[in-house]
C-alpha positions in Angstrom: 79.4 -170.9 -27.3 78.5 -174.6 -27.9 74.8 -173.9 -27.4 74.9 -171.1 -29.8 76.5 -173.3 -32.5 74.1 -176.1 -31.9 71.1 -173.8 -32.0 72.4 -172.2 -35.2 72.8 -175.6 -36.8 69.4 -176.6 -35.7 67.8 -173.6 -37.2 69.6 -173.9 -40.5 68.6 -177.6 -40.7 65.0 -176.7 -39.9 64.9 -174.0 -42.6 66.5 -176.3 -45.2 64.0 -179.1 -44.5 61.0 -176.7 -44.4 61.7 -175.1 -47.8 59.8 -176.6 -50.8 61.9 -178.5 -53.1 61.1 -176.5 -56.3 62.7 -173.5 -54.7 66.0 -175.2 -54.6 66.2 -175.6 -58.4 66.5 -173.0 -61.1 65.0 -173.0 -64.5 68.4 -173.7 -66.1 69.0 -176.9 -64.1 65.7 -178.5 -64.9 64.9 -176.8 -68.2 65.9 -177.6 -71.8 69.8 -177.7 -72.1 69.4 -175.9 -75.4 67.3 -173.1 -74.2 68.6 -169.6 -74.6 69.0 -169.3 -70.8 71.1 -172.4 -70.5 73.3 -171.4 -73.5 73.7 -167.9 -72.0 74.7 -169.4 -68.6 77.3 -171.6 -70.4 78.8 -168.6 -72.2 78.9 -166.6 -69.0 80.8 -169.4 -67.3 83.2 -169.6 -70.2 83.6 -165.7 -70.1 84.4 -165.8 -66.4 87.0 -168.6 -66.9 88.6 -166.6 -69.7 88.8 -163.4 -67.7 90.3 -165.3 -64.7 92.9 -166.9 -67.0 93.8 -163.6 -68.6 94.3 -161.9 -65.2 96.4 -164.8 -63.9 98.5 -164.7 -67.1 99.1 -161.0 -66.7 100.0 -161.5 -63.1 102.6 -164.2 -64.0 103.9 -162.0 -66.9 104.4 -159.1 -64.5 106.6 -161.3 -62.3 108.6 -162.5 -65.2 109.2 -158.9 -66.1 110.4 -158.2 -62.6 112.8 -161.1 -62.7 114.2 -159.8 -66.0 114.6 -156.3 -64.6 116.2 -157.4 -61.4 118.7 -159.5 -63.5 119.5 -156.5 -65.6 120.0 -154.3 -62.5 122.4 -156.8 -61.1 124.4 -157.1 -64.4 123.5 -160.7 -65.0 123.0 -161.7 -68.6 119.4 -161.7 -69.7 118.3 -164.3 -72.2 115.9 -162.9 -74.9 113.6 -164.9 -76.9 113.9 -165.0 -80.7 110.9 -162.7 -81.2 112.3 -159.9 -79.1 115.7 -160.3 -80.7 114.2 -160.0 -84.2 112.2 -156.8 -83.4 115.2 -155.2 -81.5 113.3 -154.6 -78.3 114.1 -155.8 -74.8 
């Protein structure tokens, strides 16, 4: 097993050293930061962060909903926020 790991590490290191350096860089990294490709990549990253935050917020909201429902089922008082009291919904 140790021979296999050391051989694999050697092959990976040899391939990494044998590849030309321009292959390791993309046009966004070494290009103009104001180019359309770089701007598009930045917007893509922001979109992915926004989607991740939305999904995590929905996940946390679902658990808060479950806590509220479990307290209602046990007969414990449920504190409502001002916005839900004003609209009359639970």
